[in-house]
N, C-alpha and C positions, 0 to 999 in steps of 0.2 A: 625336819628330817622328812617327815611324811610329805610334805607339800614337792621338797624337792625329789623325792622318789616319784610322785606320781608326775611330777612334771617331765622327768627323765622319760618314764614310760611312755608316755602319751607322746613324746616327741618322736622319739626313736621310732625306726623302723623294725619290725619283728623278721627276724631273719629266716633263713629255710629251716625245716623241721630236721631233726636228728632221726636218723631212721624214717619209720611211719609214725611216729609219735609226735604231735605237734604239742609245743609249750608255748602258750600264748603269753604275753605279757601279763604280769599280775598285778594289779594296784593295791600295796598293803603298807603298812606303818608300823614299824617293830616295836615301835614305843606305847603302842596301845592296842596292838593285837593280844585276844584274850580267846581260852578255848571255848567253845560255843556252849560247852555243857557248865563250863565253870561262871562264864559269862552270864547266866539267867539268872536274874537276880539283882545284881549289879548295874551301878549307874555308870555308863560311859560317855564322856564328854569328847568333844572334837578338840584337836590340838590347838586352835585358834581362841580358845578361851568360851569361857560359858556362855550361855544366851542370856538375854535380858529378863528381866522378870515377867514382862507381858508376854514374849514367847514362851516363858518356860511353861505358863499354865499350860498351855495347848501341847507343847513338843514333850515333856514329861508329862506322860500321861496320866499318872497315878503318882504323881510325886516322886518317884522314885521306889514305890511300895511295891513289892512283889507278891503275887497270889499265886500259888499252887492250884493248878486247876485240878477239879475233883473229876473223877471218871465215875460216870454213871451208867450203870450195867444193863441199859434198854434200846431196843431200835424202833424208831419214830417210824410208822408206815404212813398210809395217805392221810390220816387223819391228823393233821401236824398239831392242831390245836390242843387234843388230848394229849400228844406225846410231850407237849410242850409243858403241859400241866404237871406232868409226871416228873419231869426234868426240875422243874420248881420246887416240887416238894422236897427234893434232895437238896438241891444248892441254896434255896431260899426256904427253909422251913418256918421262919417268923413270919413269911406272908401268909394272909389269909387268901386263898383262891377266889373267894368271892369277893375281892377286891381287886382283883387284876383283870385288867382290859388287854385282849390280843387283837394283832393287827396283822393280817397276812398280806406280803408282798406277792404281787402277782406278775410281776414284768421280767423275771429273773428266766434266762436261758439255760441257767447248768443246775441250780440249787433251789431250794425253797426257804424261805425264812418268814419266822414269826417274831414280830416286836411284842414284848410283854411288859406294860406298863403298868405299875403297882400303884395304885390311888386310894390309901386308907381313908376311912371318914376323918374329918377333925373334931380334936377333942372340944374344941370352942369355937362359937362362931361370934365372938366378941373380939378378939385379937386379929389385927391386920399383920400378915406376913408382907415384910419387903424385902428387896433385893436390888444389890445395884447391876445396873447394866454396865455394858462394856463402854457406856459413854459418860458412866460416872453419874448417872441418874437413878434416882429412887422409883422404883415400880410397886404399885399396889398389885401384888400378883394373889392375893386370898390365899386359896390353898394349892396354888397350881406356881407356874415357872416363870422365870423373867426372860427378858429379851435375850434372844442367842441360846436358848435352853433348849433342849429336845421337845418334842410338842408332844402331846395328847393324841390319843385316837380321834378326838373330836376335831381337834384343830389339823391333824393331817387329811382328814376327811374333806375338811372347808378349805385349806391352803395347799395344791396339789403342783406339782412340777411336771411339766414333758420332759420326757427322759428318755435316752437309747435305753437299751435294755442292760439290766443288771439285776444280782441277786443280792445287794450288799445292804438293803433296809432303806434307800434313798425311796423319795416319795415320787409317783407317776400319776397322771390323770387316768391311769386305766386302773389303779389300785382301788379296790373296794374294801369297806369294812366288815369284816365278819360276822355274820348272824349272831356271835356270841359278846361281840363289842357293844356296850352302851355308851351313851354320852350323858353327861351332866352339866349344868350350869357352873359347877365348881370349876370346870376343866378350862374356863374361857382365859384367853392368853392376848397379851398385847404383841401383835405381829407386823406391828408399822415397820419395823427395822429388817425385817427377816420373813419374806414372803411365804417359804415353805423349810422343811429341816429334812435334812438326810440323816436319818438314823440308821448308822451302818454297823458292819460287823468286824470291822479290820482298819481302826484307826483312831486318833488320837481323840482325847473326850476331856474337857473341862467344862463347868459352867460355875458364875460366882451365885446362884441362889442357894437359899440356906433352907428350902423347902423344898427341892427337888434335885436327889444327888445322884452319884452313880448306881448306889443299890438300888434305885428306883425303877429301873429299866435293865431287862436283860433281853439280849436278840440270839434267838434259837436258828441256828441255820442246820437244815437237814440236804446232805449229800445227795446230787441228782442220782438216778438209776447210772449203776454201773461206771460211776467218775473214778473208782477207785483205781480203773484200768488206767486213766489217763493221769491222775495225781498222787504221788505219794503222801499220804494222810499223815504219817508220822513225822515226815521231814515239814510237812505244812507247821504241822503244832511246834515244832522245832525251831522253826523260820521265825513263827510269831512271837516265842518267846524271846529270842534272840534280838529280833527287831523291837521288842517292847524295852528292851534294857538300853536302847539307843532314842527311843520316844519315837519310833515311826509305827508302832502297832498299839493297840488297847490292850486291856487287862481281859487274858482268856479265863474266864471263868470255870469252866466246865467242858470234858468231853464225852461225848456218849459214843455206841457201836456205829452208826452213822451219822454222827454231825459234832457240831460246835456251840459253845455258847460265849458269848462276846458281850465287851462293854460297849457303849456307844458314842458318837459325835454329832455335833450339831453342825448345821451347813446345808449348802444346795449342791447338786453334783453339776459338773459341767454338760454345757450343749455344745453342738457345732459353731453355734454363734458367741457364746461367752468364752469360748477356749481362744476366740482369736482376739480378745479383748486384750490391750497391752498390759493395764493392771493385772490382768488373770495369768496371762502366760509366762510374764515374768517369775512370778510367783511359782509355777509350776516348773520353769526350768530350773530354777534356785533349789527348789525342793527335791529335784530329782537327782542334781548334783550333789547335793548337801547328803542324800543316802548312797549315791557311789562313792562319795568321799569319806563319811565317817564310819559304814559299817565295813571293816576292814577283815582282810582275809588275814586267819591267824598265821603264823612264821612257819609253824609246823606243817601245815597243809598247803603252802604257797606253791611246791612243786607238785602237788596231785591233783590242785584243784583243775576240772575240765569244764569249760563251760557247757551248760546245759542244752545249749541248742541242737549241740550235733547226738546225745544220748536220747533227749527228748523226743526230736524229730523221729530216730531211727526207731525208736519204741512206738510211736503212733504208728508209723508205718508197718509194724508188726501186726496192729491191730485191726486193720482195714479188712471187712471181711471180703473173701474172694467172692462170695455171693451173698447180697442182701436179702433178709428173711422177707423185705415187701418186694416182690416182683416189679411194681410198677419204678419203686426206688433203683433197684438194681439195673431196669433198663434206661433210665435217666442218668445215672454214673456212665454206665458201659457207653452211651451216646454221647458223654460230655468230655471224661477226662482220659488221658492216657492210661494203660494199664498200670497199675501200680508200680511192678518192677520197674518200668521206664519213668513214673514219678520219681521212685527212690533214685535213681540213676541220675535224673535231672538234680536233685537236691545235692547228691553226692558232688556232683561236679560245680555246682553253685557254693558248697561250703570250701572246697579245695580254695576257690579265689578268695571266697571272705577270710580264710584263716592268715593269708598271705597280707592282709591290709593294716595288719599290727593294732588293731584294735585293743586297749588295756580290758582285763578282765576285772568287772566289779560286781558287788552283790547287789542283784537289779530286781526290779518288781516283775519284767517279763510280761505285764497284761495291762498297762495303762491306757485302757479305754476310758471314755469321758466319764461314762457312769461310776468309775472307780478315782475320781478325783473329785474331793468335796472342797467347796470355797466358803469360806466363813468370812463375810464382807465386812462385820464388825471389826475384827481383828486384822483384815488382810492377810489372809494366811489362807492356803491350802495344805489339805494332808490327802495321803493315798489310802486306799481302803482295797481289800481281797488281795490277800498274797498267797494265793493256791498256787502260782506257778513262780514266786519268788524263788532264786536261786542265782548262784555265780554264773555269770553270762558276759556275752561282749556287751562292752559299754554301747556302742553304736547299736546294736541291735534293741536294747530298750528306747531309745531315742527315736529309732526309724520305726519302730512298732507302735510308740504313740503318735507320730504323725501320721501313720496309717490309721489310727482310730479316728482320726479327724473326720473320716466319712460317717462314722457313725455305724450302728448294727441294724437295726429294725428296717430301714431304710437306706443301706448303705449309698453314699454316693461320692464317689473317690475323685469327684472335680474339686473336691473339699481338700486334696490333700494338698498342704502348704507349698506356696511357691517360693521360687529362689530367695527372694528378698526376705521375706517371713522368715526361713528359715536359719538364714545366716545371722540377723539380729538375735534369735531365739538361741542359737547354739553359742553366739558371743558371750550372752549372759549367762548360760550353763559353764561355759569355760570359766568366767571370771569366780565363779562360786567354786567349781571344781578343782582348779589350781590355785585358789586363794591369790590372785592379783589381779588387778586390773587392767595391765598393758598386755593384752591378748591382741597378737600379732592376725592381719588377714589371712597370712599363710596356713596359722593354726586352726582358722574358722573354717576355710577353704577344706582344708584336709580331713575334717572333722566332718563336713557336708559330705565329702565323696566316701567316706565311708559309711555314713548313716543312710544315704539313699541306696547303694548296695545292698546293706541288711535289711533293708525296707523289704526287698525281695524275698529275704528269708522268713518274715514274718508273715508274709503272703502264705507262704508254702506251707508252713506250720500249721496255721489256722485252717488252709485248705485240708490238711489230712486230717484235723481235729475234727472238723464240722463232718467229714464221711464217717467216723466213728460214732460222732452224736448220732448222726442220722439213723442208724443200726440200733442204737441201744437208749436214745432218749426218749422218756416219755410227755416229753414238756411240747406245748404247743409250739413249734417255731420251726420252719423249713430248712433245715442244716444243709439239705442237698444242694437247693437255692443258692444258700449263703456260700458254700463250699464252690460253687461254678463263679458266683461274684468274685470271691478272692483269688480263684484260680484264672480266671479273663485279666485280674490285675495285675496279676504277677507276670503273665504274658505280655501285657502293654507295658507297664513299667520295665520289663525287661528288654525290650524293644528300644523305649525311651531313651535308655542308657548307651544303646549301642552293644550289648553284648550277645545279640543273637548269632552273628559270625563265628564269637568265641566259643560258644557253645557247641556250634555245628561242627566245628574244628575238634573239640575235643568227642565229639561222638564217633568222627573219621576216625580218629586216632584209637578209640576205644572198640572199633568194629575192625581195624586191622590188626589188632594185637590179640 
């Protein structure tokens, strides 16, 4: 029933709206639809059977266990280490703070993140702890960890990963150990099969080590300044709890006034080179399709679900300041961009076109930049992290947005936007998982290809406006106005490549005449 429903909603064209209200096709499965509130804490499985035991270790983050997050009534300021200590006193009272090592991750452009690693002294020096790695080999870990398990701060410093920006705990060669972090020979790790580790705040986590478990690491994420203007934090928490029941998000340990505390996962975040590797992009396509297919819209909400693209982008337009507090920024914006009203009109015209394409509405990540995808080589598996913008949205937006992110962020290069042949192969793998069949036709792939590349325009517009807002409010050292300019320039270029300039001009003429 579920597969048939999604197959039909994918192939059929969405007809014109009724009145002024657009009702997009919504992919849902009546047999597994569950109210979000009631679904938290339950284990939900796809209709095509349970995962095998190897996959289960990583997709069922805590083996189906449910942890009710604690609320800690504190606000963490600039001294994030001290704030993290206060949170740990509440959620990990059994930890001796003097035995906790802290790692500040410095490459995020939105939030701040601290990794808290508990490393108590060993009670004996004569017993050797062993663990079985994912290849079935025993490793002498002493008091530390095995292969493919989260690394300690000492190893994080020595085995770094070049990375686009993100704030979810992956390692970058720009990261530095905080002055409070100490290193010890007891923390040596065999890293022969895992050059570095992504310790992140939003995805699946498991390891086979008996000496280093989930309870030994907590990740404290502090929201960026004024990001509550951009993100519904209550909805974010609900979504993480919902996604956890499906095996797509980690355990949420706690919330506090301006942040969250999460579980972790091992792995490395993707880079512009690695995302092109067939063994990796196939995993990404399959994982995205799995999330779109499995996280269902409950029947009682199906008629009310509205894709986030419309209301989120409109709310962003409302938040762009008429005049930036920094005169230099204001001058740059004024010289580079259309007035906000005209930008909004441009988006509205684009949206009217996109909603006619008939893309199904699914539960989407909506922010799959490369640093939000973690690759675990030993398991040949990818996990998604950072669900701040997760919500119901058009299927084609999630894919198109991901393709845009092939460019990277710190040094965005949109010549990396995937070529047609790559996209067609990627989309075929996606559809095989999403539709649960192998006989995908060329026509089906082509249709999705056309949708995805038009929805990529919406991704450019969304993050252009987002960047303008951040340029006014964020205190993180990143040139948001420049990034907004890059995305807006690419929007105009991509629109021209798609041959949509004339249509947009025609709509402007009609609007002017009305």
